[in-house]
N, CA and C atoms as an extended XYZ file, in Angstrom:
393
Properties=species:S:1:pos:R:3:atomname:S:1:resname:S:1:resid:I:1 pbc="F F F"
N        79.500      189.919      113.575 N   MET     1
C        79.618      189.743      112.118 CA  MET     1
C        78.478      188.125      112.271 C   MET     1
N        78.274      187.381      113.231 N   ILE     2
C        76.888      186.585      113.346 CA  ILE     2
C        75.513      186.790      113.396 C   ILE     2
N        75.328      188.407      113.758 N   ASP     3
C        73.971      188.774      113.771 CA  ASP     3
C        73.845      188.909      112.551 C   ASP     3
N        74.159      188.827      111.364 N   ILE     4
C        74.607      188.640      109.733 CA  ILE     4
C        73.405      187.680      109.894 C   ILE     4
N        73.161      186.329      110.459 N   TYR     5
C        72.114      185.312      110.616 CA  TYR     5
C        71.338      185.305      110.634 C   TYR     5
N        70.158      187.152      111.757 N   LEU     6
C        69.494      186.513      112.516 CA  LEU     6
C        68.713      187.036      111.489 C   LEU     6
N        68.477      187.524      110.038 N   PRO     7
C        66.963      187.246      108.881 CA  PRO     7
C        66.856      185.607      108.714 C   PRO     7
N        67.872      185.344      108.843 N   LEU     8
C        67.767      184.395      108.939 CA  LEU     8
C        67.201      183.409      108.768 C   LEU     8
N        67.997      183.810      110.539 N   ALA     9
C        66.307      183.196      111.308 CA  ALA     9
C        65.369      183.558      111.699 C   ALA     9
N        64.950      184.233      112.492 N   ARG    10
C        63.562      184.825      111.779 CA  ARG    10
C        62.953      184.932      110.435 C   ARG    10
N        63.662      184.341      109.279 N   ARG    11
C        62.717      184.123      108.102 CA  ARG    11
C        62.794      182.049      108.284 C   ARG    11
N        63.492      181.160      109.208 N   LEU    12
C        63.198      180.375      108.747 CA  LEU    12
C        62.188      179.960      110.095 C   LEU    12
N        62.277      180.421      110.850 N   LEU    13
C        61.362      180.372      112.325 CA  LEU    13
C        59.957      180.898      111.366 C   LEU    13
N        59.379      181.612      110.597 N   GLN    14
C        58.579      182.001      109.926 CA  GLN    14
C        58.050      180.700      109.429 C   GLN    14
N        58.961      180.624      108.993 N   GLN    15
C        58.326      179.517      107.419 CA  GLN    15
C        58.036      177.899      108.711 C   GLN    15
N        58.654      177.667      109.359 N   SER    16
C        58.372      177.149      110.180 CA  SER    16
C        56.510      176.406      111.508 C   SER    16
N        56.001      178.108      110.847 N   GLY    17
C        54.743      178.294      110.983 CA  GLY    17
C        54.530      178.441      112.555 C   GLY    17
N        55.884      178.784      113.631 N   LEU    18
C        55.592      179.008      114.089 CA  LEU    18
C        54.691      180.849      114.483 C   LEU    18
N        55.510      181.224      113.819 N   SER    19
C        54.683      182.301      114.181 CA  SER    19
C        53.408      183.426      114.087 C   SER    19
N        52.895      182.611      113.017 N   SER    20
C        51.466      182.321      112.997 CA  SER    20
C        50.868      181.384      114.361 C   SER    20
N        51.222      181.033      114.341 N   GLN    21
C        50.875      180.507      116.196 CA  GLN    21
C        51.192      181.453      117.938 C   GLN    21
N        51.822      182.445      117.520 N   LEU    22
C        52.440      182.978      118.937 CA  LEU    22
C        51.405      184.432      118.791 C   LEU    22
N        51.300      184.576      120.270 N   ALA    23
C        50.357      186.084      120.084 CA  ALA    23
C        52.545      187.330      119.626 C   ALA    23
N        50.980      188.653      119.713 N   ALA    24
C        52.135      189.684      119.087 CA  ALA    24
C        53.486      190.319      120.120 C   ALA    24
N        54.663      189.983      119.738 N   GLY    25
C        55.854      190.094      120.678 CA  GLY    25
C        56.681      189.121      120.700 C   GLY    25
N        55.795      187.283      121.145 N   THR    26
C        56.655      186.412      121.816 CA  THR    26
C        57.611      186.533      120.973 C   THR    26
N        57.529      186.173      119.013 N   LEU    27
C        59.180      185.495      118.237 CA  LEU    27
C        60.357      186.843      119.110 C   LEU    27
N        59.996      188.197      118.594 N   GLU    28
C        60.613      189.550      118.495 CA  GLU    28
C        60.832      189.008      120.491 C   GLU    28
N        60.764      188.456      121.359 N   HIS    29
C        60.518      188.398      122.982 CA  HIS    29
C        62.020      187.134      122.842 C   HIS    29
N        61.938      186.352      122.286 N   LEU    30
C        62.518      185.163      122.359 CA  LEU    30
C        63.951      185.219      121.416 C   LEU    30
N        63.702      186.195      120.383 N   LEU    31
C        64.578      186.418      119.111 CA  LEU    31
C        65.636      186.962      120.518 C   LEU    31
N        64.911      188.434      121.082 N   ALA    32
C        65.714      189.403      122.140 CA  ALA    32
C        67.048      188.220      122.574 C   ALA    32
N        65.669      187.369      123.359 N   ALA    33
C        66.618      187.321      124.619 CA  ALA    33
C        67.483      185.550      124.418 C   ALA    33
N        67.811      185.613      122.722 N   ALA    34
C        68.690      184.555      122.268 CA  ALA    34
C        70.548      185.109      121.734 C   ALA    34
N        70.913      184.084      121.957 N   ARG    35
C        72.029      184.233      121.240 CA  ARG    35
C        72.387      183.488      120.040 C   ARG    35
N        72.756      183.712      118.619 N   LEU    36
C        73.763      183.108      117.430 CA  LEU    36
C        74.793      183.293      117.714 C   LEU    36
N        75.604      181.557      117.556 N   GLN    37
C        76.757      180.958      117.803 CA  GLN    37
C        77.612      180.440      116.438 C   GLN    37
N        78.211      180.530      115.897 N   ARG    38
C        78.702      179.073      114.990 CA  ARG    38
C        79.450      178.777      116.114 C   ARG    38
N        79.775      177.332      115.623 N   HIS    39
C        80.040      176.051      115.999 CA  HIS    39
C        80.961      175.044      115.284 C   HIS    39
N        82.400      174.864      115.908 N   ALA    40
C        83.147      173.875      115.047 CA  ALA    40
C        82.390      172.618      114.551 C   ALA    40
N        83.192      171.934      113.448 N   ALA    41
C        83.095      170.556      113.293 CA  ALA    41
C        83.259      169.813      114.106 C   ALA    41
N        82.298      168.556      115.397 N   GLY    42
C        82.260      168.201      115.382 CA  GLY    42
C        81.738      168.243      117.179 C   GLY    42
N        82.057      169.311      117.236 N   LYS    43
C        81.795      170.671      119.086 CA  LYS    43
C        80.855      169.396      119.741 C   LYS    43
N        81.063      169.254      121.005 N   GLN    44
C        79.482      168.618      121.568 CA  GLN    44
C        78.716      169.838      122.369 C   GLN    44
N        77.770      169.408      121.688 N   LEU    45
C        76.783      171.090      121.606 CA  LEU    45
C        75.353      170.209      123.517 C   LEU    45
N        75.125      168.543      123.014 N   SER    46
C        74.713      168.699      124.338 CA  SER    46
C        75.118      166.970      125.006 C   SER    46
N        75.223      166.551      126.285 N   GLN    47
C        75.288      165.277      126.914 CA  GLN    47
C        74.587      165.078      127.083 C   GLN    47
N        73.940      163.022      126.672 N   ARG    48
C        73.965      162.355      127.526 CA  ARG    48
C        73.337      162.963      128.814 C   ARG    48
N        72.568      163.176      129.846 N   GLY    49
C        72.604      162.773      131.092 CA  GLY    49
C        73.325      164.258      131.707 C   GLY    49
N        73.560      165.406      130.884 N   GLN    50
C        74.099      166.265      131.571 CA  GLN    50
C        72.481      167.928      131.198 C   GLN    50
N        72.438      168.405      131.442 N   SER    51
C        71.649      169.371      131.839 CA  SER    51
C        71.663      170.545      130.478 C   SER    51
N        70.474      170.598      130.113 N   MET    52
C        70.620      171.570      128.867 CA  MET    52
C        69.838      173.383      129.039 C   MET    52
N        70.550      173.840      129.205 N   PRO    53
C        70.304      175.148      130.032 CA  PRO    53
C        69.385      176.498      128.428 C   PRO    53
N        69.451      175.955      126.941 N   GLU    54
C        69.156      176.036      126.696 CA  GLU    54
C        68.324      175.009      125.790 C   GLU    54
N        67.276      175.877      124.506 N   LEU    55
C        66.330      175.076      123.963 CA  LEU    55
C        67.337      175.706      122.258 C   LEU    55
N        68.111      174.653      121.695 N   LEU    56
C        69.058      175.172      120.365 CA  LEU    56
C        68.594      175.557      119.007 C   LEU    56
N        68.236      176.076      118.116 N   PHE    57
C        67.696      175.948      116.548 CA  PHE    57
C        68.631      176.396      115.693 C   PHE    57
N        68.109      174.878      114.481 N   VAL    58
C        69.654      175.292      113.902 CA  VAL    58
C        69.279      175.816      112.802 C   VAL    58
N        69.940      176.856      112.632 N   VAL    59
C        70.220      178.059      111.565 CA  VAL    59
C        70.979      177.672      110.087 C   VAL    59
N        72.073      177.801      110.236 N   GLU    60
C        73.097      176.537      109.114 CA  GLU    60
C        73.690      175.590      109.766 C   GLU    60
N        73.596      174.573      108.445 N   GLY    61
C        74.686      172.902      108.744 CA  GLY    61
C        73.393      172.132      109.380 C   GLY    61
N        73.808      171.359      110.481 N   SER    62
C        73.200      170.694      111.605 CA  SER    62
C        73.852      170.112      112.040 C   SER    62
N        73.261      169.361      113.012 N   LEU    63
C        73.090      168.411      114.189 CA  LEU    63
C        72.950      167.197      113.518 C   LEU    63
N        74.455      166.389      114.925 N   GLU    64
C        74.123      164.883      114.579 CA  GLU    64
C        73.645      164.333      115.983 C   GLU    64
N        72.830      163.947      116.160 N   VAL    65
C        72.324      162.808      117.062 CA  VAL    65
C        72.054      162.115      117.495 C   VAL    65
N        72.988      161.455      118.743 N   SER    66
C        73.401      160.054      118.783 CA  SER    66
C        73.363      159.358      120.005 C   SER    66
N        73.150      158.356      120.327 N   MET    67
C        73.722      157.673      122.085 CA  MET    67
C        74.234      156.328      121.706 C   MET    67
N        74.853      156.696      122.683 N   GLU    68
C        76.114      155.949      123.224 CA  GLU    68
C        76.072      154.654      123.537 C   GLU    68
N        76.246      153.472      123.674 N   ASP    69
C        75.941      152.331      125.127 CA  ASP    69
C        77.568      152.447      125.846 C   ASP    69
N        77.204      151.426      126.648 N   GLY    70
C        77.775      150.905      127.550 CA  GLY    70
C        79.199      151.134      127.485 C   GLY    70
N        79.419      150.385      126.080 N   GLU    71
C        80.690      149.424      126.317 CA  GLU    71
C        81.552      150.969      124.767 C   GLU    71
N        81.152      152.062      124.657 N   GLY    72
C        81.600      153.467      123.861 CA  GLY    72
C        81.062      153.359      122.704 C   GLY    72
N        80.254      152.772      121.901 N   ARG    73
C        79.939      152.808      120.364 CA  ARG    73
C        78.876      153.231      120.517 C   ARG    73
N        79.136      155.040      119.486 N   ARG    74
C        77.986      155.442      119.566 CA  ARG    74
C        77.308      155.854      118.688 C   ARG    74
N        75.892      155.227      118.382 N   SER    75
C        75.242      155.451      117.288 CA  SER    75
C        74.203      156.161      116.665 C   SER    75
N        74.462      156.793      115.554 N   ILE    76
C        73.798      158.004      115.115 CA  ILE    76
C        72.413      157.527      114.920 C   ILE    76
N        71.193      158.797      115.558 N   CYS    77
C        70.146      158.542      115.501 CA  CYS    77
C        69.454      158.810      114.442 C   CYS    77
N        69.381      160.531      114.129 N   TRP    78
C        69.711      161.147      113.367 CA  TRP    78
C        69.881      162.935      113.349 C   TRP    78
N        69.696      163.303      111.875 N   TYR    79
C        70.483      164.583      111.977 CA  TYR    79
C        68.996      165.744      112.449 C   TYR    79
N        70.057      167.080      113.057 N   ASN    80
C        68.918      167.647      112.702 CA  ASN    80
C        69.364      169.241      112.254 C   ASN    80
N        68.566      169.765      110.429 N   GLY    81
C        68.550      170.745      109.449 CA  GLY    81
C        68.225      171.781      110.315 C   GLY    81
N        68.381      173.033      108.398 N   ALA    82
C        67.932      173.963      108.871 CA  ALA    82
C        66.820      173.953      109.291 C   ALA    82
N        66.201      174.792      110.573 N   GLY    83
C        64.872      174.802      110.975 CA  GLY    83
C        64.673      174.423      112.043 C   GLY    83
N        65.766      173.351      112.026 N   GLN    84
C        64.751      172.065      114.007 CA  GLN    84
C        65.329      172.830      115.155 C   GLN    84
N        64.823      172.248      115.976 N   TRP    85
C        64.836      172.418      116.894 CA  TRP    85
C        65.535      170.847      117.783 C   TRP    85
N        66.116      171.316      119.343 N   LEU    86
C        66.789      170.044      119.854 CA  LEU    86
C        66.830      170.945      121.116 C   LEU    86
N        66.534      170.135      122.379 N   GLY    87
C        66.522      170.264      123.679 CA  GLY    87
C        65.211      170.603      123.812 C   GLY    87
N        63.814      170.603      123.313 N   LEU    88
C        62.922      170.300      123.292 CA  LEU    88
C        62.084      169.568      125.206 C   LEU    88
N        62.840      168.663      125.323 N   ILE    89
C        61.665      167.944      126.458 CA  ILE    89
C        62.720      168.109      127.459 C   ILE    89
N        64.165      168.857      127.556 N   PRO    90
C        64.920      168.627      128.555 CA  PRO    90
C        65.003      169.746      129.102 C   PRO    90
N        64.709      170.476      128.355 N   VAL    91
C        64.095      172.389      128.865 CA  VAL    91
C        62.917      172.279      129.664 C   VAL    91
N        62.025      171.079      128.816 N   ILE    92
C        60.842      171.925      129.996 CA  ILE    92
C        60.932      171.114      130.643 C   ILE    92
N        61.353      169.946      130.556 N   ASP    93
C        60.973      169.132      131.904 CA  ASP    93
C        61.889      169.363      133.381 C   ASP    93
N        62.981      169.913      132.375 N   GLN    94
C        64.276      170.784      133.370 CA  GLN    94
C        64.687      169.464      133.789 C   GLN    94
N        64.643      168.819      132.814 N   LYS    95
C        65.710      167.073      133.629 CA  LYS    95
C        66.643      167.524      132.539 C   LYS    95
N        67.642      165.911      132.436 N   ASN    96
C        68.590      165.487      132.070 CA  ASN    96
C        68.848      165.479      130.408 C   ASN    96
N        69.534      165.672      129.155 N   ALA    97
C        69.297      165.898      127.494 CA  ALA    97
C        69.093      163.554      127.853 C   ALA    97
N        68.801      163.965      126.572 N   ILE    98
C        68.487      161.902      126.592 CA  ILE    98
C        69.221      162.027      125.042 C   ILE    98
N        70.116      163.011      124.567 N   HIS    99
C        71.404      162.865      123.164 CA  HIS    99
C        72.127      163.227      123.434 C   HIS    99
N        73.081      162.606      122.298 N   ASP   100
C        74.410      163.457      122.380 CA  ASP   100
C        74.247      164.171      121.069 C   ASP   100
N        74.886      165.427      121.476 N   ALA   101
C        74.354      166.087      119.999 CA  ALA   101
C        75.953      166.622      119.652 C   ALA   101
N        76.173      166.444      118.523 N   ARG   102
C        77.223      166.670      118.043 CA  ARG   102
C        77.061      168.518      116.538 C   ARG   102
N        78.099      169.156      116.270 N   ALA   103
C        78.222      168.981      115.313 CA  ALA   103
C        78.455      169.145      114.006 C   ALA   103
N        77.936      168.879      112.859 N   HIS   104
C        77.918      167.720      112.056 CA  HIS   104
C        78.384      169.605      110.925 C   HIS   104
N        79.432      168.816      110.779 N   GLY   105
C        79.703      170.490      109.971 CA  GLY   105
C        79.800      171.902      111.190 C   GLY   105
N        80.585      172.558      110.274 N   GLU   106
C        80.122      174.147      111.025 CA  GLU   106
C        78.679      174.930      110.702 C   GLU   106
N        78.517      174.327      112.275 N   VAL   107
C        76.639      174.968      112.258 CA  VAL   107
C        76.901      176.654      113.065 C   VAL   107
N        75.431      176.578      112.601 N   VAL   108
C        75.106      177.890      113.218 CA  VAL   108
C        73.756      177.952      113.763 C   VAL   108
N        73.667      177.748      114.941 N   LEU   109
C        72.284      178.126      116.431 CA  LEU   109
C        72.323      179.322      116.943 C   LEU   109
N        70.581      178.801      117.059 N   LEU   110
C        70.576      180.281      117.858 CA  LEU   110
C        69.733      179.778      118.796 C   LEU   110
N        70.252      179.720      120.358 N   HIS   111
C        70.243      179.064      121.531 CA  HIS   111
C        69.399      180.108      122.655 C   HIS   111
N        69.125      179.522      122.709 N   VAL   112
C        67.680      180.111      123.704 CA  VAL   112
C        67.136      179.740      125.110 C   VAL   112
N        67.663      181.415      125.912 N   PRO   113
C        67.355      180.649      128.095 CA  PRO   113
C        66.658      179.629      127.782 C   PRO   113
N        66.416      178.792      128.552 N   ARG   114
C        65.124      177.898      129.478 CA  ARG   114
C        64.480      178.892      129.456 C   ARG   114
N        64.891      179.923      131.486 N   GLN   115
C        64.047      180.946      131.316 CA  GLN   115
C        63.422      181.352      130.597 C   GLN   115
N        63.723      181.996      129.659 N   THR   116
C        63.547      182.360      128.426 CA  THR   116
C        61.989      181.821      127.703 C   THR   116
N        62.203      180.703      127.222 N   PHE   117
C        61.327      179.969      126.548 CA  PHE   117
C        59.935      179.318      127.269 C   PHE   117
N        60.885      178.877      128.996 N   LEU   118
C        59.760      178.570      129.657 CA  LEU   118
C        58.644      179.727      129.931 C   LEU   118
N        59.137      181.350      130.231 N   GLN   119
C        58.271      182.741      130.452 CA  GLN   119
C        57.080      182.507      129.271 C   GLN   119
N        57.891      182.002      128.088 N   ALA   120
C        57.271      182.558      126.878 CA  ALA   120
C        56.363      182.069      127.265 C   ALA   120
N        56.232      180.490      127.049 N   LEU   121
C        55.454      179.096      126.859 CA  LEU   121
C        54.744      179.025      128.602 C   LEU   121
N        54.532      180.228      129.662 N   GLU   122
C        53.757      179.992      129.645 CA  GLU   122
C        52.489      181.417      129.924 C   GLU   122
N        53.025      182.375      128.806 N   GLN   123
C        52.577      183.189      128.869 CA  GLN   123
C        51.820      182.946      127.504 C   GLN   123
N        52.088      182.664      127.028 N   ASP   124
C        51.800      181.993      124.981 CA  ASP   124
C        50.778      180.677      124.706 C   ASP   124
N        49.890      181.330      124.955 N   PRO   125
C        49.187      179.419      125.203 CA  PRO   125
C        50.037      178.875      123.454 C   PRO   125
N        49.661      179.718      122.798 N   GLY   126
C        50.135      179.479      121.313 CA  GLY   126
C        51.216      178.503      120.988 C   GLY   126
N        52.407      179.009      121.851 N   LEU   127
C        53.767      178.716      121.690 CA  LEU   127
C        53.980      176.872      122.300 C   LEU   127
N        52.565      176.754      123.471 N   ALA   128
C        52.957      175.761      123.804 CA  ALA   128
C        52.008      174.633      122.775 C   ALA   128
N        50.683      175.241      122.188 N   ARG   129
C        50.525      174.494      121.227 CA  ARG   129
C        50.850      173.919      119.462 C   ARG   129
N        51.944      175.543      119.346 N   TYR   130
C        53.597      174.864      118.138 CA  TYR   130
C        53.838      173.777      118.328 C   TYR   130
N        54.565      173.737      120.320 N   PHE   131
C        55.433      172.884      120.556 CA  PHE   131
C        54.883      171.322      120.746 C   PHE   131
């Protein structure tokens, strides 16, 4: 049932200008390796200081990106809406997430595995230019 979001994900990626930068087949390769998943409101999707094994692309809904201080107070930094990426830096440098991210309401995400993304980044200079 979640696969009904694949055309929307493809359209959002194309509208972002990504597909115009890519070599033939790169977008389809990324989509074939990725998985679509619906997440409930409030679900923690990344946590500061922890590994991020996937690049996330918001297909529907939004993510609340925040940071917590030493006393446990959370400050919201921004919201990532449909058509926006999360986790580019920790996926590329293979270090830990620098922010917390939670589903702000129900959200549908495209999860692109780190290795798939890094391989595409090496093979397609257009992808590197885009990001």
